[in-house]
TORGUPA-219485 format. One record per residue (C-alpha): residue in one letter; x, y, z. Coordinates in nm, 2 decimals. Each point is the difference from the previous one (the first is absolute). Layout:
<recs>
 resn     xx     yy     zz
    A      X      Y      Z
...
</recs>
This chain:
<recs>
 resn     xx     yy     zz
    X   6.96  -1.42  -2.35
    X  -0.17   0.31   0.10
    X   0.16   0.21   0.27
    X  -0.17  -0.02   0.34
    X  -0.18   0.31   0.09
    X   0.13   0.16   0.33
    X  -0.26  -0.02   0.29
    X  -0.09   0.32   0.17
    X   0.15   0.04   0.34
    X  -0.23   0.03   0.31
    X   0.26   0.23   0.18
    X   0.23   0.28  -0.11
    X   0.30  -0.14  -0.18
    X   0.25   0.27   0.13
    X  -0.16   0.10   0.33
    X   0.34   0.03   0.18
    X   0.13   0.23  -0.26
    X  -0.30   0.23  -0.02
    X  -0.15  -0.02   0.35
    X   0.31  -0.08   0.21
    X   0.04   0.36   0.11
    X  -0.37   0.06   0.07
    X  -0.05   0.21   0.31
    X  -0.22  -0.13   0.28
    X  -0.26   0.28  -0.05
    X  -0.03  -0.09  -0.37
    X  -0.04  -0.36   0.08
    X  -0.27   0.08   0.25
    X  -0.18   0.21  -0.26
    X   0.01  -0.28  -0.25
    X  -0.13  -0.25   0.26
    X  -0.28   0.23   0.11
    X  -0.10   0.06  -0.36
    X   0.00  -0.37  -0.08
    X  -0.32  -0.07   0.20
    X  -0.29   0.14   0.19
    X   0.14  -0.13   0.33
    X   0.37  -0.10   0.05
    X   0.13  -0.17   0.32
    X   0.37  -0.03   0.09
    X   0.05  -0.33   0.19
    X   0.29  -0.16   0.18
    X   0.09  -0.37  -0.03
    X  -0.26  -0.09   0.27
    X  -0.28   0.18  -0.18
    X  -0.02   0.29   0.24
    X  -0.11   0.33  -0.16
    X   0.28   0.25   0.02
    X  -0.15   0.28  -0.20
    X  -0.27   0.06  -0.26
    X  -0.11   0.23  -0.27
    X  -0.36   0.07  -0.13
    X  -0.08   0.18  -0.33
    X  -0.38   0.01   0.05
    X  -0.16   0.27   0.22
    X  -0.31  -0.20   0.07
    X   0.21  -0.25   0.20
    X   0.08   0.26   0.26
    X  -0.30  -0.10   0.22
    X   0.15  -0.35   0.05
    X   0.27   0.13   0.24
    X   0.27  -0.18  -0.20
    X   0.28   0.15   0.22
    X  -0.11  -0.22   0.28
    X   0.12  -0.30  -0.20
    X   0.37   0.10   0.03
    X   0.18  -0.23   0.24
    X  -0.27  -0.27  -0.02
    X   0.04  -0.34  -0.18
    X  -0.16   0.03  -0.34
    X  -0.22  -0.31   0.07
    X  -0.17   0.18   0.29
    X  -0.14   0.27  -0.22
    X  -0.20  -0.25  -0.22
    X  -0.30  -0.23   0.05
    X   0.05  -0.36   0.10
    X  -0.04  -0.15  -0.35
    X   0.27   0.23  -0.13
    X   0.28  -0.11   0.24
    X   0.11  -0.31  -0.20
    X   0.02   0.22  -0.32
    X   0.24   0.24   0.18
    X   0.22  -0.28   0.13
    X   0.02  -0.16  -0.35
    X   0.10   0.34  -0.16
    X   0.27   0.05   0.26
    X   0.14  -0.35  -0.04
    X   0.01   0.04  -0.38
    X   0.18   0.33   0.03
    X   0.26  -0.14   0.24
    X   0.07  -0.29  -0.24
    X   0.05   0.24  -0.29
    X  -0.30  -0.13  -0.19
    X  -0.20   0.23  -0.24
    X  -0.26   0.21   0.18
    X  -0.36  -0.10  -0.05
    X  -0.29   0.23   0.07
    X  -0.24  -0.11   0.28
    X  -0.31   0.17   0.13
    X  -0.02   0.06   0.38
    X  -0.26   0.18   0.20
    X   0.06   0.25   0.27
    X  -0.28   0.02   0.26
    X  -0.19   0.33   0.04
    X  -0.17   0.12   0.32
    X  -0.25   0.18  -0.22
    X  -0.14  -0.31  -0.18
    X   0.14  -0.11  -0.34
    X   0.36  -0.14  -0.01
    X   0.27   0.16  -0.21
    X   0.10  -0.24  -0.28
    X   0.36   0.05  -0.12
    X   0.20  -0.21  -0.26
    X   0.36  -0.02   0.12
    X   0.33  -0.11  -0.16
    X   0.31  -0.04   0.22
    X   0.34   0.08  -0.14
    X   0.34  -0.01   0.18
    X   0.20   0.32   0.05
    X   0.37  -0.08  -0.07
    X   0.15  -0.34  -0.07
    X  -0.29  -0.22  -0.11
    X   0.13  -0.31   0.18
    X   0.12   0.17   0.32
    X  -0.23   0.30   0.03
    X  -0.07   0.14   0.35
    X  -0.28   0.22  -0.11
    X  -0.30  -0.03  -0.23
    X  -0.26   0.22  -0.16
    X  -0.36  -0.10  -0.02
    X  -0.15   0.20  -0.29
    X  -0.38   0.01   0.02
    X  -0.28   0.10  -0.23
    X  -0.34   0.11   0.14
    X  -0.27  -0.23  -0.13
    X  -0.31   0.18   0.14
    X  -0.09   0.15  -0.34
    X   0.04  -0.34  -0.17
    X  -0.20  -0.17   0.27
    X  -0.28   0.26  -0.04
    X   0.00  -0.05  -0.37
    X  -0.02  -0.38   0.05
    X  -0.29   0.04   0.24
    X  -0.19   0.22  -0.24
    X   0.07  -0.25  -0.28
    X  -0.13  -0.29   0.21
    X  -0.30   0.20   0.10
    X  -0.07   0.09  -0.36
    X   0.04  -0.36  -0.11
    X  -0.23  -0.11   0.28
    X  -0.27   0.25  -0.10
    X   0.03  -0.09  -0.37
    X  -0.05  -0.37   0.09
    X  -0.29   0.09   0.22
    X  -0.16   0.21  -0.28
    X   0.07  -0.27  -0.25
    X  -0.17  -0.27   0.20
    X  -0.29   0.24   0.08
    X  -0.05   0.08  -0.37
    X   0.01  -0.37  -0.08
    X  -0.26  -0.07   0.26
    X  -0.23   0.27  -0.13
    X   0.05  -0.12  -0.36
    X  -0.07  -0.36   0.10
    X  -0.32   0.11   0.18
    X  -0.11   0.21  -0.30
    X   0.07  -0.29  -0.24
    X  -0.20  -0.24   0.22
    X  -0.29   0.25   0.02
    X   0.00   0.04  -0.38
    X   0.00  -0.38  -0.05
    X  -0.28  -0.06   0.25
    X  -0.22   0.28  -0.13
    X  -0.32  -0.11  -0.18
    X   0.04   0.30  -0.24
    X   0.22   0.01  -0.31
    X   0.31   0.20   0.11
    X   0.30   0.10  -0.22
    X   0.32   0.16   0.12
    X   0.16   0.20  -0.29
    X   0.33   0.17  -0.05
    X  -0.06   0.38   0.00
    X   0.17   0.11  -0.31
    X  -0.06  -0.28  -0.26
    X  -0.32  -0.14   0.16
    X   0.16  -0.34  -0.02
    X  -0.13  -0.29   0.22
    X   0.18  -0.05   0.33
    X  -0.26  -0.23   0.18
    X  -0.35  -0.13  -0.07
    X  -0.21  -0.21   0.23
    X  -0.20  -0.31  -0.10
    X  -0.32   0.20  -0.04
    X   0.17   0.23  -0.25
    X   0.13  -0.30  -0.20
    X  -0.35  -0.15   0.00
    X  -0.16   0.33  -0.10
    X   0.24   0.11  -0.28
    X   0.08  -0.35  -0.14
    X   0.33  -0.16  -0.11
    X   0.14   0.31  -0.16
    X   0.09   0.13   0.34
    X   0.27  -0.27   0.03
    X   0.18   0.10  -0.31
    X   0.35   0.15   0.03
    X   0.01   0.38  -0.05
    X  -0.36   0.06   0.08
    X  -0.08   0.37   0.05
    X  -0.33   0.16   0.07
    X   0.04   0.27  -0.26
    X   0.04  -0.28  -0.26
    X  -0.34  -0.14   0.09
    X  -0.21   0.31  -0.02
    X  -0.10   0.24  -0.27
    X   0.11   0.37  -0.04
    X  -0.30   0.13   0.19
    X   0.07  -0.23   0.30
    X   0.37   0.09  -0.01
    X  -0.09   0.37   0.02
    X  -0.23  -0.07   0.29
    X   0.27  -0.19   0.18
    X   0.26   0.28  -0.05
    X  -0.24   0.26   0.12
    X  -0.08  -0.18   0.32
    X   0.36  -0.09   0.06
    X   0.11   0.36  -0.03
    X  -0.27   0.11   0.25
    X   0.11  -0.27   0.25
    X   0.37   0.09  -0.04
    X  -0.07   0.37   0.05
    X  -0.23  -0.06   0.30
    X  -0.26   0.24  -0.15
    X  -0.27  -0.27  -0.02
    X  -0.13  -0.28   0.23
    X   0.23  -0.27   0.12
    X  -0.18  -0.26  -0.21
    X  -0.12   0.06  -0.36
    X  -0.32  -0.19  -0.11
    X  -0.08  -0.03  -0.37
    X  -0.11  -0.25  -0.26
    X   0.28  -0.18  -0.19
    X  -0.05  -0.12  -0.36
    X   0.20  -0.32  -0.04
    X  -0.03  -0.19  -0.33
    X  -0.36   0.12  -0.05
    X  -0.11  -0.07   0.36
    X  -0.06   0.27   0.25
    X   0.12  -0.06   0.36
    X  -0.04   0.20   0.31
    X   0.35   0.11   0.10
    X   0.15   0.17   0.30
    X   0.36   0.13  -0.02
    X   0.22   0.08   0.30
    X   0.36   0.09   0.04
    X   0.21  -0.25   0.20
    X   0.37   0.08   0.07
    X   0.17  -0.33   0.10
    X   0.37  -0.04   0.07
    X   0.09   0.35  -0.13
    X  -0.16  -0.06  -0.34
    X  -0.32   0.16  -0.12
    X  -0.28  -0.24  -0.10
    X  -0.37  -0.01  -0.08
    X  -0.26  -0.21   0.17
    X  -0.29  -0.07  -0.24
    X  -0.32  -0.16   0.12
    X  -0.24  -0.14  -0.26
    X  -0.34  -0.11   0.10
    X  -0.33  -0.10  -0.14
    X  -0.08  -0.21  -0.31
    X   0.08   0.13  -0.35
    X  -0.26   0.15  -0.21
    X   0.01   0.11  -0.36
    X   0.17   0.33  -0.05
    X  -0.24   0.28   0.05
    X  -0.27  -0.22   0.15
    X   0.06   0.14   0.35
    X  -0.05   0.36  -0.11
    X  -0.30  -0.09  -0.22
    X  -0.19  -0.20   0.27
    X   0.12   0.06   0.35
    X   0.09   0.37   0.00
    X  -0.31   0.16  -0.15
    X  -0.24  -0.22   0.20
    X   0.19   0.03   0.33
    X   0.06   0.37  -0.02
    X  -0.37   0.07  -0.05
    X  -0.14  -0.26   0.25
    X  -0.17   0.14   0.31
    X   0.11  -0.30   0.21
    X   0.35  -0.06   0.11
    X   0.17  -0.26  -0.23
    X   0.32  -0.19   0.07
    X   0.22  -0.27  -0.15
    X   0.25  -0.19   0.22
    X   0.24  -0.28  -0.04
    X  -0.05  -0.33   0.19
    X   0.16   0.14   0.31
    X  -0.23   0.30   0.01
    X   0.25   0.25  -0.13
    X  -0.19   0.28  -0.18
    X   0.09   0.03  -0.37
    X  -0.28   0.23  -0.13
    X  -0.22   0.24   0.19
    X  -0.26   0.23  -0.16
    X  -0.06   0.37   0.11
    X  -0.30  -0.10   0.21
    X   0.21  -0.22   0.22
    X   0.26   0.28   0.04
    X  -0.27   0.24   0.11
    X  -0.14  -0.26   0.25
    X   0.34  -0.06   0.16
    X   0.09   0.38   0.00
    X   0.30  -0.03  -0.24
    X   0.09   0.25  -0.26
    X   0.19  -0.22  -0.24
    X   0.03  -0.37  -0.11
    X   0.37  -0.02   0.12
    X  -0.14   0.01   0.36
    X  -0.20  -0.31  -0.05
    X   0.17  -0.22  -0.27
    X   0.23  -0.26   0.15
    X  -0.17   0.01   0.34
    X  -0.19  -0.28   0.15
    X  -0.38  -0.01  -0.01
    X  -0.01  -0.06   0.38
    X   0.15   0.35   0.05
    X  -0.33   0.16  -0.09
    X  -0.24  -0.25   0.16
    X  -0.15   0.04   0.35
    X   0.09  -0.33   0.14
    X   0.32  -0.02  -0.21
    X   0.15  -0.36   0.01
    X  -0.34  -0.16   0.08
    X  -0.19   0.16  -0.28
    X   0.27  -0.06  -0.26
    X   0.05  -0.36   0.11
    X  -0.37  -0.07  -0.03
    X  -0.02   0.16  -0.34
    X   0.30  -0.16  -0.15
    X  -0.07  -0.35   0.14
    X  -0.36   0.01  -0.14
    X   0.12   0.13  -0.34
    X   0.26  -0.28  -0.01
    X  -0.25  -0.26   0.09
    X  -0.32   0.12  -0.17
    X   0.12   0.25  -0.25
    X  -0.23   0.28   0.12
    X  -0.13   0.18   0.30
    X  -0.34   0.18   0.03
    X  -0.11   0.29   0.23
    X   0.28  -0.03   0.25
    X  -0.06   0.28   0.25
    X   0.29   0.18   0.16
    X   0.14   0.35   0.05
    X   0.23   0.19  -0.24
    X   0.26   0.21   0.19
    X   0.14   0.32  -0.15
    X   0.36   0.12   0.02
    X  -0.12   0.29   0.22
    X  -0.21  -0.21   0.23
    X  -0.35   0.01  -0.15
    X  -0.20  -0.32  -0.01
    X  -0.26  -0.11  -0.25
    X  -0.24  -0.30   0.02
    X   0.04  -0.20  -0.32
    X  -0.12  -0.32  -0.16
    X   0.26  -0.19  -0.20
    X  -0.07  -0.23  -0.29
    X   0.30  -0.16  -0.17
    X   0.10  -0.27  -0.25
    X   0.30  -0.16  -0.15
    X   0.11   0.14  -0.34
    X   0.12  -0.23  -0.27
    X   0.07  -0.38   0.01
    X   0.37   0.01   0.04
    X   0.16  -0.06   0.34
    X   0.08   0.18   0.21
    X  -0.31   0.20  -0.08
    X  -0.06   0.37   0.05
    X  -0.30   0.12   0.20
    X  -0.24   0.28  -0.09
    X  -0.19   0.18   0.28
    X  -0.30   0.22   0.01
    X  -0.04   0.20   0.32
    X  -0.34   0.18   0.04
    X  -0.08   0.26   0.26
    X  -0.30  -0.12   0.20
    X   0.02   0.24   0.29
    X  -0.31   0.20  -0.11
    X  -0.18  -0.33  -0.07
    X   0.07  -0.13   0.35
    X  -0.13   0.32   0.15
    X  -0.33  -0.01  -0.20
    X  -0.06  -0.38   0.01
    X  -0.26  -0.10   0.27
    X   0.09  -0.28   0.23
    X  -0.17  -0.33  -0.08
    X   0.02  -0.32   0.19
    X   0.15  -0.29  -0.21
    X  -0.27  -0.27  -0.02
    X   0.22  -0.29  -0.12
    X   0.34  -0.14   0.10
    X   0.13   0.06  -0.35
    X  -0.10   0.37   0.03
    X   0.18   0.03   0.33
    X   0.32  -0.17  -0.13
    X   0.01   0.26  -0.28
    X   0.07   0.26   0.27
    X   0.32  -0.19   0.09
    X   0.29   0.20  -0.15
    X  -0.21   0.31  -0.03
    X  -0.02   0.06   0.38
    X   0.19  -0.13   0.30
    X  -0.16  -0.27   0.20
    X  -0.08   0.22   0.30
    X  -0.17   0.25  -0.22
    X  -0.21  -0.28  -0.17
    X  -0.10  -0.13   0.35
    X  -0.08   0.35   0.13
    X  -0.21   0.10  -0.31
    X  -0.19  -0.33   0.00
    X  -0.08   0.03   0.38
    X  -0.13   0.35  -0.04
    X  -0.22  -0.10  -0.29
    X  -0.14  -0.29   0.19
    X  -0.08   0.22   0.30
    X  -0.16   0.26  -0.23
    X  -0.22  -0.26  -0.17
    X  -0.11  -0.17   0.32
    X  -0.10   0.34   0.16
    X  -0.20   0.09  -0.31
    X  -0.18  -0.33   0.00
    X  -0.08   0.03   0.38
    X  -0.15   0.35  -0.06
    X  -0.21  -0.12  -0.29
    X  -0.13  -0.29   0.21
    X  -0.09   0.22   0.29
    X  -0.15   0.28  -0.20
    X   0.29   0.23   0.09
    X  -0.05  -0.06   0.37
    X   0.35   0.05   0.12
    X  -0.06  -0.14   0.35
    X  -0.14  -0.32  -0.14
    X   0.28  -0.01  -0.26
    X   0.26   0.03   0.27
    X  -0.16  -0.28   0.19
    X  -0.02  -0.22  -0.31
    X   0.37   0.06  -0.07
    X   0.11  -0.06   0.36
    X   0.13   0.35   0.03
    X  -0.07   0.28   0.25
    X  -0.18   0.30  -0.14
    X   0.32   0.21   0.05
    X   0.20  -0.24  -0.21
    X  -0.27  -0.01  -0.27
    X  -0.01   0.38  -0.01
    X   0.38   0.01  -0.03
    X   0.00  -0.24  -0.30
    X  -0.29   0.19  -0.16
    X   0.19   0.32   0.02
    X   0.32  -0.18  -0.13
    X  -0.18  -0.15  -0.30
    X  -0.22   0.31  -0.05
    X  -0.31  -0.21   0.00
    X  -0.25   0.21   0.20
    X  -0.11   0.36   0.02
    X   0.02   0.19   0.33
    X   0.28  -0.22   0.14
    X   0.25   0.23   0.16
    X   0.21   0.03   0.32
    X  -0.30   0.13   0.20
    X  -0.21  -0.31  -0.10
    X   0.28  -0.23   0.09
    X   0.04   0.16   0.35
    X  -0.37   0.00   0.06
    X  -0.04  -0.37  -0.08
    X   0.30  -0.09   0.22
    X  -0.16   0.18   0.30
    X  -0.34  -0.16  -0.04
</recs>
């Protein structure tokens, strides 16, 4: 059998031998050093004396406690704890630490953890020592810990809510969106439009964007990524991305989610053969005198030629690409809604009159013709915007003679303008006809039209139909 190991003693084994001759002052020093606050109690729990080793407790007027029952110096919920500690000490049971709170007239209570030990014979002691440890520092640390945990939980749920909303927006977007890990360009998330656009390879394990593009496209990605990370360029980089022989219009943006750096890549348009965009769109669009645009089905601008940039007072394509067409139209939502609904229903729009608004506030009267591009769905739309402000100034007013000619004005002018213009032209034609029938006899013409001569002269001057019609003539006719 193995020898039983001796158990460590909880008390001094030879206390009588070594401490029996201890002087009262030495015993007081030991007790005072054993805790932050030490109370000497009689058998009834009355405080006989006390010692305090912390200077910051001086403001509590501890000397006022001497002569009072210990339980009167604590809060109500601490009284049972004091009674239990005194009973255990009187019965000679091992001391257990309990926290009690001393009320403070200044606000916060003073939390102290006490242990009560008998002084003298354990079973017949007449005096006891309550050795206390100040718990304020511990309480403050616990409060800070709870506050930090609460803030961490709040931040966690807030981040989760933001991430959930972002994922929902990505899934609901009609454009192909990819969320990529920043370093390896590996796929984090792709919406349904991206899967439809890029095909089944996107669902393969270990898919990375760099593995899907050639060296030239990799270099383009790295250049734009470096500019976005350094903050030296725009917040969104627009470029063409060569993907397996097809060229896509791409927009790259940095997106930091949950403390990790990620990329948000937007692909739009329909694929064309590599180089076809540069060979067809760019030369033609850059030299075209009219403003040319290509948008996605939602009206988001994907291409814009220099003429359009000049018309809307922008210096670079990054100010226009990715914005909505309605941003630059005079009637905004109304104009874009009419254009896109007609393109979706009929495939083309012809001579739609509106105003093009510049970034600096200038307005230009334009006519828009547009058509859908390609047979795939969703289709892209091409727009031609022609400046007609000079033409409108030089074009003489003519009265529409058929209902179909009048309906062609709808969309080009507001209804009130159509009615006003038509009314003026009818008045002008009727006055001209009356003057011709009366041989330019204005008095007879006024009678024929049911007008006073004053009213006729006012209209003649307004329409510039007669010579010698001025303010003097109008006043003379009104007095006669």
